[in-house]
A tleap script that builds the chain and sets N, CA, C and O, in Angstrom:
source leaprc.protein.ff14SB
mol = sequence {
  NMET ILE ASP MET ASN LYS ALA LEU ASN LYS
  TYR PHE LYS LEU GLU GLN HIE GLY THR ASN
  ILE LYS THR GLU VAL LEU ALA GLY ILE THR
  THR PHE LEU ALA MET ALA TYR ILE LEU VAL
  VAL ASN PRO ALA ILE LEU SER ALA ALA GLY
  ILE PRO PHE LYS GLN VAL PHE MET ALA THR
  VAL ILE SER ALA VAL VAL GLY THR LEU PHE
  MET ARG CYS SER PRO ASN THR ARG LEU ARG
  LEU HIE ARG VAL TRP VAL LEU MET LEU ILE
  LEU ARG CALA
}
set mol.1.N position { 35.747 24.578 12.027 }
set mol.1.CA position { 35.083 23.516 12.267 }
set mol.1.C position { 34.407 24.170 13.314 }
set mol.1.O position { 34.654 25.279 13.788 }
set mol.2.N position { 33.231 23.092 13.730 }
set mol.2.CA position { 32.259 23.714 14.251 }
set mol.2.C position { 32.105 22.459 15.589 }
set mol.2.O position { 31.895 21.254 15.458 }
set mol.3.N position { 32.269 23.144 16.671 }
set mol.3.CA position { 32.599 22.474 18.200 }
set mol.3.C position { 31.031 21.793 18.374 }
set mol.3.O position { 30.164 22.643 18.574 }
set mol.4.N position { 30.684 20.753 18.337 }
set mol.4.CA position { 29.565 20.042 18.027 }
set mol.4.C position { 28.849 20.189 19.676 }
set mol.4.O position { 27.637 20.310 19.858 }
set mol.5.N position { 29.856 20.149 20.757 }
set mol.5.CA position { 29.235 20.264 22.206 }
set mol.5.C position { 28.737 21.668 22.469 }
set mol.5.O position { 27.904 21.922 23.339 }
set mol.6.N position { 29.329 22.629 21.616 }
set mol.6.CA position { 28.733 24.204 22.063 }
set mol.6.C position { 27.307 24.591 21.332 }
set mol.6.O position { 26.302 25.170 21.745 }
set mol.7.N position { 27.807 23.786 19.555 }
set mol.7.CA position { 26.526 23.941 19.172 }
set mol.7.C position { 25.116 23.194 19.933 }
set mol.7.O position { 24.044 23.793 20.029 }
set mol.8.N position { 25.290 22.111 20.327 }
set mol.8.CA position { 23.899 21.309 21.248 }
set mol.8.C position { 23.468 22.081 22.167 }
set mol.8.O position { 22.281 22.346 22.357 }
set mol.9.N position { 24.457 22.517 22.834 }
set mol.9.CA position { 24.028 23.579 24.336 }
set mol.9.C position { 23.370 24.623 23.792 }
set mol.9.O position { 22.432 24.999 24.496 }
set mol.10.N position { 23.578 25.428 22.453 }
set mol.10.CA position { 23.042 26.749 22.291 }
set mol.10.C position { 21.545 26.151 21.869 }
set mol.10.O position { 20.588 26.839 22.226 }
set mol.11.N position { 21.297 25.044 21.210 }
set mol.11.CA position { 20.279 24.718 20.427 }
set mol.11.C position { 19.652 23.934 21.305 }
set mol.11.O position { 18.445 23.805 21.102 }
set mol.12.N position { 20.151 23.317 22.310 }
set mol.12.CA position { 19.010 22.628 23.012 }
set mol.12.C position { 18.976 23.546 24.526 }
set mol.12.O position { 18.135 23.282 25.385 }
set mol.13.N position { 19.908 24.542 24.693 }
set mol.13.CA position { 19.830 24.988 25.876 }
set mol.13.C position { 20.182 24.301 27.353 }
set mol.13.O position { 19.716 24.535 28.468 }
set mol.14.N position { 21.105 23.440 26.943 }
set mol.14.CA position { 21.687 22.331 27.991 }
set mol.14.C position { 21.839 22.757 29.350 }
set mol.14.O position { 21.232 22.373 30.350 }
set mol.15.N position { 22.792 23.659 29.220 }
set mol.15.CA position { 23.100 24.527 30.435 }
set mol.15.C position { 22.192 25.141 31.217 }
set mol.15.O position { 22.400 24.980 32.420 }
set mol.16.N position { 21.027 25.948 30.862 }
set mol.16.CA position { 19.903 26.637 31.337 }
set mol.16.C position { 19.219 25.583 31.894 }
set mol.16.O position { 18.591 26.019 32.859 }
set mol.17.N position { 18.989 24.058 31.704 }
set mol.17.CA position { 17.961 23.383 31.931 }
set mol.17.C position { 18.902 22.388 32.692 }
set mol.17.O position { 18.502 21.232 32.835 }
set mol.18.N position { 19.952 22.703 33.121 }
set mol.18.CA position { 20.668 21.883 34.082 }
set mol.18.C position { 21.125 20.432 33.789 }
set mol.18.O position { 20.885 19.491 34.546 }
set mol.19.N position { 21.782 20.340 32.663 }
set mol.19.CA position { 21.813 19.009 32.188 }
set mol.19.C position { 23.195 19.148 31.105 }
set mol.19.O position { 23.890 20.096 30.741 }
set mol.20.N position { 23.179 17.867 30.854 }
set mol.20.CA position { 24.869 17.928 29.610 }
set mol.20.C position { 24.631 17.025 29.048 }
set mol.20.O position { 24.101 16.093 29.651 }
set mol.21.N position { 24.924 16.916 27.644 }
set mol.21.CA position { 24.875 15.503 26.482 }
set mol.21.C position { 24.716 14.466 27.144 }
set mol.21.O position { 23.622 13.917 27.009 }
set mol.22.N position { 25.726 13.831 28.083 }
set mol.22.CA position { 25.654 12.453 28.582 }
set mol.22.C position { 24.624 12.142 29.244 }
set mol.22.O position { 24.385 10.936 29.170 }
set mol.23.N position { 23.809 12.806 29.950 }
set mol.23.CA position { 22.113 12.808 30.710 }
set mol.23.C position { 21.125 12.729 29.230 }
set mol.23.O position { 20.200 11.932 29.072 }
set mol.24.N position { 21.448 13.459 28.518 }
set mol.24.CA position { 20.162 13.376 27.550 }
set mol.24.C position { 20.324 12.164 26.649 }
set mol.24.O position { 19.340 11.452 26.450 }
set mol.25.N position { 21.375 11.908 26.146 }
set mol.25.CA position { 21.806 10.756 25.319 }
set mol.25.C position { 21.112 9.531 26.560 }
set mol.25.O position { 20.062 8.933 26.328 }
set mol.26.N position { 21.579 9.414 27.307 }
set mol.26.CA position { 20.834 8.344 28.676 }
set mol.26.C position { 19.587 8.307 28.628 }
set mol.26.O position { 18.969 7.266 28.851 }
set mol.27.N position { 19.048 9.366 28.347 }
set mol.27.CA position { 17.389 9.597 28.748 }
set mol.27.C position { 16.948 9.556 27.562 }
set mol.27.O position { 15.718 9.519 27.524 }
set mol.28.N position { 17.517 9.548 26.462 }
set mol.28.CA position { 16.836 9.328 25.254 }
set mol.28.C position { 16.655 7.966 24.660 }
set mol.28.O position { 15.806 7.474 23.918 }
set mol.29.N position { 18.117 7.373 25.438 }
set mol.29.CA position { 18.178 5.667 25.460 }
set mol.29.C position { 16.644 4.855 26.054 }
set mol.29.O position { 15.772 4.074 25.674 }
set mol.30.N position { 17.069 5.693 27.269 }
set mol.30.CA position { 15.911 5.270 28.205 }
set mol.30.C position { 14.421 5.312 27.830 }
set mol.30.O position { 13.542 4.615 28.338 }
set mol.31.N position { 14.265 6.249 26.849 }
set mol.31.CA position { 12.669 6.450 26.957 }
set mol.31.C position { 12.476 5.448 25.315 }
set mol.31.O position { 11.436 4.889 24.965 }
set mol.32.N position { 13.656 5.463 24.625 }
set mol.32.CA position { 13.461 4.505 23.429 }
set mol.32.C position { 13.172 3.180 23.868 }
set mol.32.O position { 12.402 2.423 23.278 }
set mol.33.N position { 13.871 2.877 25.035 }
set mol.33.CA position { 13.378 1.377 25.318 }
set mol.33.C position { 11.930 1.405 26.116 }
set mol.33.O position { 11.014 0.592 25.994 }
set mol.34.N position { 11.962 2.092 26.617 }
set mol.34.CA position { 10.292 2.485 27.311 }
set mol.34.C position { 8.788 2.429 25.809 }
set mol.34.O position { 7.735 1.809 25.662 }
set mol.35.N position { 9.350 3.177 25.238 }
set mol.35.CA position { 8.418 2.980 23.785 }
set mol.35.C position { 8.705 1.448 23.062 }
set mol.35.O position { 7.791 0.624 23.020 }
set mol.36.N position { 9.519 1.267 22.723 }
set mol.36.CA position { 9.639 -0.457 22.203 }
set mol.36.C position { 9.158 -1.388 23.090 }
set mol.36.O position { 8.586 -2.390 22.661 }
set mol.37.N position { 9.343 -1.154 24.556 }
set mol.37.CA position { 8.107 -2.276 25.252 }
set mol.37.C position { 6.851 -1.867 25.278 }
set mol.37.O position { 6.111 -2.850 25.236 }
set mol.38.N position { 6.198 -0.753 25.333 }
set mol.38.CA position { 5.336 -0.450 25.156 }
set mol.38.C position { 4.108 -0.620 24.122 }
set mol.38.O position { 2.887 -0.741 24.216 }
set mol.39.N position { 5.387 -0.549 22.737 }
set mol.39.CA position { 4.488 -1.534 21.725 }
set mol.39.C position { 4.398 -2.473 21.559 }
set mol.39.O position { 3.699 -2.919 20.649 }
set mol.40.N position { 5.033 -3.145 22.326 }
set mol.40.CA position { 4.520 -4.709 22.085 }
set mol.40.C position { 3.280 -5.067 23.554 }
set mol.40.O position { 2.281 -5.778 23.443 }
set mol.41.N position { 3.702 -4.389 24.760 }
set mol.41.CA position { 2.995 -4.473 25.784 }
set mol.41.C position { 1.439 -3.773 25.647 }
set mol.41.O position { 0.641 -4.351 26.384 }
set mol.42.N position { 0.993 -2.938 25.063 }
set mol.42.CA position { 0.183 -2.140 24.840 }
set mol.42.C position { -0.896 -3.236 24.149 }
set mol.42.O position { -1.848 -3.654 24.807 }
set mol.43.N position { -0.680 -3.615 22.902 }
set mol.43.CA position { -1.152 -4.322 22.350 }
set mol.43.C position { -1.625 -5.976 22.912 }
set mol.43.O position { -2.666 -6.593 22.690 }
set mol.44.N position { -0.823 -6.237 23.439 }
set mol.44.CA position { -0.995 -7.575 24.286 }
set mol.44.C position { -2.037 -7.532 25.035 }
set mol.44.O position { -2.926 -8.383 25.007 }
set mol.45.N position { -2.011 -6.189 26.026 }
set mol.45.CA position { -3.030 -6.032 27.220 }
set mol.45.C position { -4.497 -5.979 26.122 }
set mol.45.O position { -5.441 -6.728 26.375 }
set mol.46.N position { -4.534 -5.296 25.260 }
set mol.46.CA position { -5.620 -4.819 24.860 }
set mol.46.C position { -6.344 -5.753 23.734 }
set mol.46.O position { -7.391 -5.447 23.162 }
set mol.47.N position { -5.518 -7.068 23.500 }
set mol.47.CA position { -6.041 -8.138 22.796 }
set mol.47.C position { -6.378 -9.059 23.345 }
set mol.47.O position { -7.184 -9.843 22.844 }
set mol.48.N position { -5.702 -9.268 24.876 }
set mol.48.CA position { -6.521 -10.081 26.245 }
set mol.48.C position { -7.727 -9.759 26.568 }
set mol.48.O position { -8.470 -10.516 27.192 }
set mol.49.N position { -8.171 -8.144 26.021 }
set mol.49.CA position { -9.477 -8.049 26.150 }
set mol.49.C position { -10.693 -8.260 25.192 }
set mol.49.O position { -11.890 -7.992 25.297 }
set mol.50.N position { -9.896 -8.869 24.173 }
set mol.50.CA position { -10.726 -8.918 22.755 }
set mol.50.C position { -10.461 -8.236 21.440 }
set mol.50.O position { -10.920 -8.533 20.337 }
set mol.51.N position { -9.622 -7.252 21.769 }
set mol.51.CA position { -9.239 -6.112 20.398 }
set mol.51.C position { -8.310 -6.683 19.776 }
set mol.51.O position { -7.363 -7.126 20.426 }
set mol.52.N position { -8.338 -6.786 18.688 }
set mol.52.CA position { -7.256 -7.679 17.476 }
set mol.52.C position { -6.124 -6.836 17.709 }
set mol.52.O position { -6.073 -5.606 17.712 }
set mol.53.N position { -5.155 -7.748 17.919 }
set mol.53.CA position { -3.761 -7.586 18.160 }
set mol.53.C position { -2.969 -6.292 17.166 }
set mol.53.O position { -2.493 -5.188 17.429 }
set mol.54.N position { -3.112 -6.997 16.091 }
set mol.54.CA position { -2.690 -6.085 14.532 }
set mol.54.C position { -2.870 -4.692 14.816 }
set mol.54.O position { -1.956 -3.868 14.833 }
set mol.55.N position { -4.420 -4.393 15.100 }
set mol.55.CA position { -5.117 -2.786 14.788 }
set mol.55.C position { -4.970 -2.213 16.135 }
set mol.55.O position { -5.422 -1.078 16.289 }
set mol.56.N position { -4.409 -2.807 17.151 }
set mol.56.CA position { -3.968 -2.166 18.577 }
set mol.56.C position { -2.635 -1.489 18.059 }
set mol.56.O position { -2.517 -0.275 17.887 }
set mol.57.N position { -1.344 -2.715 17.763 }
set mol.57.CA position { -0.313 -2.430 17.402 }
set mol.57.C position { -0.225 -1.274 16.763 }
set mol.57.O position { 0.539 -0.402 17.174 }
set mol.58.N position { -1.257 -1.043 15.292 }
set mol.58.CA position { -0.889 -0.254 14.070 }
set mol.58.C position { -1.214 1.342 14.795 }
set mol.58.O position { -0.601 2.349 14.439 }
set mol.59.N position { -2.360 1.342 15.936 }
set mol.59.CA position { -2.703 2.181 16.652 }
set mol.59.C position { -1.677 2.883 17.238 }
set mol.59.O position { -1.440 4.089 17.313 }
set mol.60.N position { -1.003 1.708 17.716 }
set mol.60.CA position { 0.355 2.198 19.079 }
set mol.60.C position { 1.388 2.838 18.417 }
set mol.60.O position { 1.965 3.830 18.863 }
set mol.61.N position { 1.676 2.211 17.192 }
set mol.61.CA position { 2.551 2.922 16.534 }
set mol.61.C position { 2.366 4.366 15.997 }
set mol.61.O position { 3.285 5.175 16.127 }
set mol.62.N position { 1.295 4.679 15.447 }
set mol.62.CA position { 0.819 5.895 14.723 }
set mol.62.C position { 0.628 6.590 15.664 }
set mol.62.O position { 0.581 7.760 15.284 }
set mol.63.N position { 0.430 6.462 17.148 }
set mol.63.CA position { 0.385 7.501 18.264 }
set mol.63.C position { 1.573 7.590 18.634 }
set mol.63.O position { 1.630 8.695 19.173 }
set mol.64.N position { 2.669 7.072 18.691 }
set mol.64.CA position { 4.097 7.199 18.818 }
set mol.64.C position { 4.676 7.989 18.213 }
set mol.64.O position { 5.359 8.905 18.669 }
set mol.65.N position { 4.387 7.618 16.636 }
set mol.65.CA position { 4.852 8.444 15.363 }
set mol.65.C position { 4.187 9.807 15.435 }
set mol.65.O position { 4.866 10.709 14.944 }
set mol.66.N position { 3.120 10.125 15.890 }
set mol.66.CA position { 2.539 11.427 15.706 }
set mol.66.C position { 3.580 12.009 17.096 }
set mol.66.O position { 4.223 13.048 16.946 }
set mol.67.N position { 3.643 11.338 18.224 }
set mol.67.CA position { 4.020 12.337 19.190 }
set mol.67.C position { 5.890 12.320 19.211 }
set mol.67.O position { 6.604 13.107 19.832 }
set mol.68.N position { 6.166 11.610 18.668 }
set mol.68.CA position { 7.516 11.827 18.651 }
set mol.68.C position { 7.601 13.167 17.110 }
set mol.68.O position { 8.365 14.127 17.209 }
set mol.69.N position { 6.986 13.032 16.227 }
set mol.69.CA position { 7.028 14.577 15.566 }
set mol.69.C position { 6.784 15.167 16.125 }
set mol.69.O position { 7.671 16.012 16.243 }
set mol.70.N position { 5.655 15.429 16.937 }
set mol.70.CA position { 5.267 16.811 17.846 }
set mol.70.C position { 6.698 17.416 18.842 }
set mol.70.O position { 7.094 18.478 19.323 }
set mol.71.N position { 7.090 16.081 18.767 }
set mol.71.CA position { 8.440 16.667 19.731 }
set mol.71.C position { 9.413 16.735 19.300 }
set mol.71.O position { 10.424 17.176 19.846 }
set mol.72.N position { 9.297 16.297 18.195 }
set mol.72.CA position { 10.672 16.915 17.441 }
set mol.72.C position { 10.383 18.307 16.962 }
set mol.72.O position { 11.468 18.877 16.852 }
set mol.73.N position { 9.630 18.917 16.708 }
set mol.73.CA position { 8.838 20.175 16.515 }
set mol.73.C position { 8.851 21.220 17.838 }
set mol.73.O position { 8.557 22.415 17.806 }
set mol.74.N position { 9.161 20.645 18.696 }
set mol.74.CA position { 9.009 21.212 20.127 }
set mol.74.C position { 10.375 20.950 20.797 }
set mol.74.O position { 10.228 20.127 21.700 }
set mol.75.N position { 11.804 21.414 20.653 }
set mol.75.CA position { 13.162 20.641 21.307 }
set mol.75.C position { 13.297 21.062 22.703 }
set mol.75.O position { 13.983 20.496 23.554 }
set mol.76.N position { 12.519 22.194 22.872 }
set mol.76.CA position { 12.921 22.750 24.451 }
set mol.76.C position { 11.912 22.686 24.865 }
set mol.76.O position { 11.721 23.823 25.294 }
set mol.77.N position { 10.647 21.849 25.153 }
set mol.77.CA position { 9.548 21.685 25.949 }
set mol.77.C position { 10.374 20.543 26.951 }
set mol.77.O position { 11.396 19.860 26.879 }
set mol.78.N position { 9.398 20.756 27.808 }
set mol.78.CA position { 9.925 19.589 28.883 }
set mol.78.C position { 8.532 18.574 29.325 }
set mol.78.O position { 8.115 18.373 30.466 }
set mol.79.N position { 7.920 17.960 27.867 }
set mol.79.CA position { 7.165 17.318 28.042 }
set mol.79.C position { 7.908 15.842 28.090 }
set mol.79.O position { 9.090 15.725 27.768 }
set mol.80.N position { 7.010 14.603 28.572 }
set mol.80.CA position { 7.532 13.109 28.875 }
set mol.80.C position { 6.337 12.584 28.643 }
set mol.80.O position { 5.483 12.410 29.513 }
set mol.81.N position { 6.172 12.190 26.961 }
set mol.81.CA position { 5.340 10.981 26.600 }
set mol.81.C position { 5.258 9.902 26.991 }
set mol.81.O position { 4.187 9.362 27.268 }
set mol.82.N position { 6.717 9.214 27.121 }
set mol.82.CA position { 6.905 7.949 27.959 }
set mol.82.C position { 5.863 7.636 29.315 }
set mol.82.O position { 5.405 6.522 29.568 }
set mol.83.N position { 5.596 8.934 30.148 }
set mol.83.CA position { 5.131 8.768 30.804 }
set mol.83.C position { 3.638 8.496 31.249 }
set mol.83.O position { 2.995 7.996 32.171 }
set mol.84.N position { 3.477 9.143 30.003 }
set mol.84.CA position { 1.546 9.049 29.600 }
set mol.84.C position { 1.384 7.521 29.516 }
set mol.84.O position { 0.643 6.920 30.294 }
set mol.85.N position { 2.253 6.769 28.336 }
set mol.85.CA position { 2.002 5.814 27.983 }
set mol.85.C position { 2.023 4.728 29.180 }
set mol.85.O position { 1.300 3.733 29.141 }
set mol.86.N position { 3.035 5.037 30.401 }
set mol.86.CA position { 3.356 3.738 31.469 }
set mol.86.C position { 1.752 4.189 32.075 }
set mol.86.O position { 0.817 3.421 31.850 }
set mol.87.N position { 1.543 5.353 32.774 }
set mol.87.CA position { 0.448 5.955 33.134 }
set mol.87.C position { -0.733 5.223 32.629 }
set mol.87.O position { -1.442 4.724 33.503 }
set mol.88.N position { -1.112 5.044 31.324 }
set mol.88.CA position { -2.241 4.307 30.888 }
set mol.88.C position { -2.145 2.918 30.918 }
set mol.88.O position { -3.120 2.173 30.825 }
set mol.89.N position { -0.839 2.507 31.061 }
set mol.89.CA position { -0.952 1.056 30.835 }
set mol.89.C position { -0.993 0.482 32.274 }
set mol.89.O position { -1.164 -0.727 32.430 }
set mol.90.N position { -0.834 1.351 33.373 }
set mol.90.CA position { -1.174 0.844 34.874 }
set mol.90.C position { -2.529 0.866 35.382 }
set mol.90.O position { -3.165 0.119 36.125 }
set mol.91.N position { -2.860 2.245 34.589 }
set mol.91.CA position { -4.650 2.373 34.734 }
set mol.91.C position { -5.377 1.026 33.944 }
set mol.91.O position { -6.432 0.512 34.315 }
set mol.92.N position { -4.742 0.682 33.031 }
set mol.92.CA position { -5.561 -0.348 32.825 }
set mol.92.C position { -5.393 -1.740 33.179 }
set mol.92.O position { -6.211 -2.608 32.873 }
set mol.93.N position { -4.312 -1.950 33.835 }
set mol.93.CA position { -4.245 -3.161 34.474 }
set mol.93.C position { -4.851 -3.646 35.749 }
set mol.93.O position { -4.647 -4.798 36.130 }
savepdb mol mol.pdb
quit
């Protein structure tokens, strides 16, 4: 039987990065909620500027999917895509 904690630690190098599974799961949930929020807020802000809501929503979804797939291909990098999205929202406000 494979020890899941050891397998995850080995694959993601959790101990080397000074983290654990609980912290990473909590960070994943937080990032998911931030991205779900941005999927609605980003189109709402841009539609107020005259851009069609549906088109902005789809563009936001597509960029989120591409970013997620990119992150899946590089699990040991320290990129934080949600920070870029939040920064975009702050600069537009």
